[in-house]
Structure formats: structure tokens, C-alpha cells
C-alpha positions in Angstrom: -19.6 -16.8 7.4 -17.5 -15.0 9.9 -16.3 -11.5 9.1 -14.8 -8.4 10.7 -17.4 -5.6 10.3 -16.6 -2.0 10.9 -19.7 0.1 11.9 -17.9 3.3 13.0 -14.5 4.4 14.2 -13.3 2.0 16.8 -16.4 -0.1 16.4 -15.1 -3.2 14.7 -16.7 -6.6 15.6 -16.4 -10.2 14.6 -19.8 -11.1 13.3 -21.7 -13.9 11.6 -22.9 -12.5 8.3 -24.7 -13.9 5.3 -22.5 -15.9 2.8 -21.8 -13.8 -0.3 -23.4 -14.8 -3.6 -21.7 -14.5 -6.9 -22.8 -13.0 -10.2 -22.2 -14.6 -13.6 -18.8 -12.9 -14.1 -17.6 -13.3 -10.5 -15.6 -15.7 -8.4 -15.8 -16.7 -4.8 -12.5 -16.7 -3.0 -11.8 -18.5 0.3 -9.6 -16.0 2.0 -6.3 -17.4 3.5 -4.6 -14.2 4.6 -5.2 -10.4 4.5 -3.0 -7.5 5.5 -4.0 -4.5 7.6 -3.0 -1.4 5.6 -2.7 2.3 6.4 -6.1 2.9 4.9 -7.7 0.2 7.0 -6.1 1.8 10.1 -7.4 5.3 9.1 -10.9 3.9 8.8 -10.6 2.3 12.2 -9.1 5.4 13.8 -11.7 7.7 12.1 -9.4 10.0 10.2 -10.6 8.6 6.9 -14.2 7.8 6.2 -14.9 4.7 4.0 -17.3 4.7 1.1 -19.9 2.7 3.1 -20.7 1.6 6.6 -21.0 -1.0 7.8 -18.0 -2.4 5.9 -15.9 -5.5 5.9 -12.4 -4.0 5.4 -9.3 -5.5 3.8 -7.9 -5.5 0.3 -4.3 -7.0 0.7 -5.5 -10.5 0.3 -4.7 -14.0 -1.0 -7.0 -17.0 -1.2 -8.3 -19.9 -3.3 -11.1 -19.8 -5.8 -13.9 -22.1 -4.6 -16.7 -21.2 -6.9 -17.3 -19.3 -10.1 -20.2 -17.7 -11.9 -21.7 -19.3 -15.0 -19.7 -17.1 -17.4 -16.4 -18.0 -15.8 -14.1 -20.9 -16.7 -14.7 -23.6 -14.0 -11.1 -24.7 -14.3 -10.2 -21.6 -12.2 -11.6 -23.4 -9.1 -8.7 -24.3 -6.9 -6.4 -21.5 -8.2 -4.5 -19.5 -5.6 -5.2 -15.8 -6.4 -5.1 -12.2 -5.3 -7.5 -9.6 -6.4 -7.3 -6.1 -7.7 -9.3 -3.6 -5.6 -10.8 -1.3 -8.2 -14.0 -2.7 -9.8 -14.1 -0.4 -12.9 -17.1 -0.1 -15.2 -15.2 -0.7 -18.4 -17.4 1.7 -20.4 -16.5 5.3 -19.4 -14.0 7.6 -20.9 -11.4 6.9 -18.2 -11.7 3.1 -18.7 -11.4 3.5 -22.5 -8.2 5.5 -22.0 -6.7 2.7 -19.7 -7.2 4.7 -16.5 -9.3 2.1 -14.9 -8.3 2.9 -11.3 -9.8 6.4 -11.9 -13.2 5.2 -13.2 -15.7 7.5 -11.6 -18.2 4.6 -11.3 -15.8 2.1 -9.7 -16.3 0.2 -6.5 -13.3 -0.4 -4.3 -12.7 -3.6 -2.4 -12.6 -3.0 1.3 -13.5 0.7 0.9 -16.8 1.0 -0.9 -17.6 -2.7 -1.1 -17.0 -5.5 1.3 -13.4 -6.7 1.4 -11.3 -9.6 2.5 -11.4 -9.6 6.3 -13.9 -12.5 6.1 -13.9 -16.2 5.4 -15.0 -15.5 1.8 -14.8 -12.5 -0.6 -16.2 -12.0 -4.1 -14.2 -10.6 -7.0 -14.7 -10.3 -10.7 -12.9 -12.9 -12.8 -11.1 -10.2 -14.9 -9.6 -8.7 -11.6 -8.0 -11.8 -10.2 -4.3 -12.8 -10.7 -2.8 -16.2 -10.2 -0.1 -16.1 -7.5 1.4 -19.5 -8.5 5.0 -19.8 -7.2 4.5 -17.2 -4.4 4.0 -17.9 -0.7 0.8 -16.7 0.9 2.9 -14.0 2.7 4.3 -12.8 -0.6 0.9 -12.9 -2.3 -0.6 -10.6 0.4 2.0 -8.0 -0.5 1.2 -7.8 -4.2 -1.3 -4.9 -3.8 1.0 -2.6 -1.8 4.0 -3.5 -3.9 2.0 -2.7 -7.0 1.4 0.8 -5.6 5.2 1.3 -5.4 5.5 0.1 -9.0 2.9 2.7 -10.0 4.8 5.4 -8.2 8.0 4.5 -10.2 6.1 4.4 -13.5 4.4 7.8 -12.9 7.6 9.4 -11.6 10.7 7.3 -12.4 13.8 7.4 -10.2 16.9 8.0 -12.3 20.3 6.4 -11.6 21.8 9.9 -11.0 19.2 10.8 -8.4 19.8 11.3 -4.7 16.6 9.8 -3.2 15.1 10.2 0.3 12.3 8.1 1.6 10.5 9.7 4.6 8.7 7.1 6.8 9.5 3.4 7.2 6.2 1.7 7.6 5.2 -0.9 5.0 5.0 1.5 2.1 8.2 3.3 3.0 10.1 0.0 3.4 8.7 -1.4 0.1 9.7 1.9 -1.6 13.2 1.6 -0.3 13.6 -2.0 -1.3 12.0 -1.5 -4.8 14.0 1.6 -5.6 17.2 -0.1 -4.5 16.5 -3.2 -6.6 14.9 -1.7 -9.7 16.0 1.9 -10.0 19.4 1.8 -8.3 19.9 5.6 -7.7 23.3 7.1 -6.9 22.2 7.4 -3.2 19.3 6.1 -1.2 18.6 7.6 2.2 16.0 6.5 4.7 14.6 9.3 6.9 13.3 7.9 10.2 12.3 9.0 13.7 15.3 9.0 15.9 14.0 6.3 18.2 12.2 4.2 15.6 12.1 0.5 16.4 11.8 -0.1 12.6 15.4 0.7 11.9 16.3 -3.0 11.9 14.1 -3.4 8.8 15.7 -0.3 7.2 19.1 -1.9 7.6 17.8 -4.9 5.6 16.6 -2.7 2.8 20.0 -1.9 1.1 20.0 1.8 1.9 23.1 3.9 1.8 22.4 5.9 4.9 19.8 6.2 7.7 19.2 9.8 8.9 16.8 10.9 11.7 14.0 13.4 11.0 15.6 15.7 13.5 18.9 15.7 11.6 17.9 15.6 8.0 17.8 19.3 7.4 21.5 19.5 8.5 22.2 16.4 6.4 20.8 18.2 3.4 23.1 21.2 3.9 26.2 19.1 4.3 25.6 16.2 1.9 23.5 17.3 -1.1 24.6 19.3 -4.1 25.1 22.9 -3.0 23.2 22.0 0.2 19.9 22.3 -1.8 18.2 19.0 -1.2 17.3 15.6 -2.7 16.4 15.1 -6.3 13.5 12.8 -5.4 11.6 12.5 -2.1 9.1 9.8 -1.2 6.6 10.9 1.5 5.4 7.7 3.2 4.9 8.7 6.8 1.1 8.4 6.9 1.1 11.8 8.7 0.4 15.4 7.7 3.9 16.3 8.9 5.5 14.2 6.3 4.7 16.5 3.4 5.9 19.5 5.3 9.3 17.8 5.7 9.4 16.7 2.1 9.0 20.3 0.9 11.9 21.3 3.2 14.3 18.7 1.9 13.5 18.5 -1.8 15.8 20.4 -4.1 14.7 23.1 -6.6 12.9 21.4 -9.4 13.0 18.2 -7.5 10.1 15.8 -7.2 8.0 14.7 -4.2 6.1 11.5 -4.5 3.3 11.3 -2.0 2.1 7.9 -0.8 0.3 8.7 2.4 -3.5 8.3 2.5 -4.1 9.3 6.1 -7.3 11.2 5.4 -6.2 14.4 7.2 -5.8 18.0 6.0 -2.2 19.2 5.5 -0.8 22.6 6.0 2.6 23.1 4.3 4.7 26.0 3.0 3.3 26.5 -0.4 5.5 29.5 -1.0 8.6 27.5 -0.5 7.2 24.8 -2.8 6.4 27.3 -5.5 9.8 29.1 -5.2 11.5 25.7 -5.6 9.4 24.9 -8.6 9.1 21.4 -7.2 6.8 18.7 -8.6 4.3 16.9 -6.5 3.0 13.5 -7.7 0.5 11.3 -6.0 0.1 7.7 -6.8 -2.0 4.8 -5.5 -3.0 1.5 -7.0 -0.7 -0.1 -9.6 0.0 -3.0 -12.0 -0.4 -6.4 -10.2 1.4 -8.4 -12.9 4.6 -6.3 -12.6 4.5 -6.6 -8.8 4.0 -10.4 -9.0 7.0 -10.6 -11.4 9.2 -8.7 -9.0 8.2 -11.0 -6.2 8.7 -14.2 -8.3 12.2 -13.0 -9.3 13.1 -12.4 -5.6 14.0 -8.7 -6.3 12.1 -7.5 -3.3 11.9 -9.4 0.0 8.8 -9.1 2.1 8.6 -12.0 4.5 10.4 -10.2 7.3 7.9 -7.3 7.1 5.1 -9.4 8.7 5.6 -8.6 12.4 2.4 -10.1 13.8 -0.2 -12.6 12.7 -3.7 -13.1 14.3 -6.6 -15.4 13.5 -9.8 -13.8 12.2 -11.5 -14.1 15.6 -8.7 -11.9 17.1 -9.1 -9.3 14.4 -9.8 -6.4 16.8 -6.6 -7.2 18.7 -4.8 -7.3 15.3 -6.0 -3.8 14.6 -4.9 -2.5 18.0 -1.5 -4.2 17.5 -1.0 -2.6 14.1 -0.8 0.9 15.8 2.2 -0.1 17.9 5.4 1.5 16.7 7.4 -1.7 16.4 4.9 -3.2 13.9 5.3 -3.1 10.2 2.7 -5.3 8.7 0.0 -7.2 10.7 -1.7 -10.1 8.9 -5.0 -11.7 9.7 -5.2 -15.4 9.0 -8.5 -16.8 8.0 
């Protein structure tokens, strides 16, 4: 089969590789579409090292089951599905406590095991989810949207909160749209770079205000209670600078939810953070079924977030395109 194979930073090639085989409890998925996420970009750039090399990246995928192992119901063949990315062991203490995404023995699709930027990908039957009723575009957003659901389950936004989202890439925009639709805080502010070409997507995200990074400190002084900051700040810039700014604009005893996985070391004002008695919550993978439900109900729109599409044989061009500032989500079509 054809696949995009990452050998080292900036060394991504379209190759002919051996067709994958499936175990008794696995399914073979013919990939239709896969998104390039921030983690994929960090692997490509070299700021974040994957669990193995060479690696077929990609975990934001949708496809059709074309074969199943002998322990899997053959009626699943032909089903349009997406797959969870954490292949947990099911036996350890974390799995028994329901913390499957933190299983220390897990493999992770597109990170420690080959992912979806290929003609075919293998998943376990217990990790697949039917995406009936969703378009292929919507289905490829289930994984990143589930990470926003996880954020809101770990650290709920209240209706009386003033919320700021820093960064308006895919995760930032999904956070804005989900918070607006599901949590409905008293105020929702998008914090963007002054010259960001993504502001058009922010305007379609039902925010109350758009404030530039350069002006947000002054905005806090003038427009938050006692000039002390936001109740809840989402850091989704994908840069080390994002957390520094989040600490500056969160109020005393406020909460910062960190969504960036850029792989870089961060230096921020710990003293200010401690004096504020702020909370810092990280979150990553989330519940797929809840994300699918949100998409089926039309609560969060995602179609406009796909800014470029490339065929698999143009995958290297797709990665290069994904770094351009006007791009939100680049999809590879297989």
C-alpha cells in the first residue's frame, strides 16, 4: 500500500509499504480522509519526538471497514468509522479505574504505532466508532472535538464565567465553538494575533469579542472584574508563549486549561501563578461518542475549518501548507 512515512524531522516520504495484517480482535480500515494535527506538525518540524521512527503519522481519520479478524463480527464490514487513538491494555490499574488514555502500556495511533496517512490502517474493534449520519469531513473532526469535550469535563466552564481562548488554530476554534454551544458563559473572548488571517473563522464562532494579543492586557484592566482577569483561560496557541500570556490574564483563583502539545520547554512566571492561586489543568484525548453526538446535533460546525485538501501522493506538500498562517485544518484524501 501507499503511505506517508516519517523517518526524521522534515524527512517525510510517500512510500510503498507492506499491506498491514490484522489480529483476531482487529479491523482493517480503508482510509478516506485524515487531518494533519498540531502533534503531526510538531513531529514533522522536530520539536516533538514520536514514540517510534520510521512512523506513518495521522490519527484524525475516517474510513470504511474492509476486513475483520476472526473474533470480530463480520457484519461490521462496510461500516464507516473513526478510531480512537489510545490502544490501552485493559488490565492495568489505570484501565480498571476507567483511565484508559493513561494506560502506561498503551500504544498510540500515529504516535507509537502506524497511523492513518496511508491507504489502510489497523484498529481494534473495541476502539472504533460508527460515524453514520456524519460527512467524511465531520468524521475526521471527531478526535480533536473529543479533546475539547474532555477539557470541559475535567474543568467545566460555568455560565457566570468570563472566558478567553488564546490561539485560533483548529483546537482554539473548536474550543470557542464548543464553549459557545454547550457551556454558554457570560462572555467569550477570542485572543488572536493582530494580523491573524484566521479572524474570519473566529467571527463565525459566536464569540462576544475579538481582542489582539497586544491589547489583551489592557482589555483585562478595563473590562474584567476589578481589572483582575478572566475566570477561565484556554491556552491553544501551540507555542511556549501562550502559557506565559495565560498566566498574565487569568484572575486570582482562575483556571488555565492547557491544550498545546508543541513539545517545547516553557518558561513562565511561576511566582505570579502561585500568588494568584490559579489552577492549571491539562487535557488531551476525550470521549468520542459525546463528540459524535455534538456533531450529529449540529451544535458545532466544522466544515469551514478545512482550508486545504491534498491527495495522499501530495502529502509532503500538505504538511508544508499546514504551516501557513491562513490554514486552519489541512486534510489528506486517500
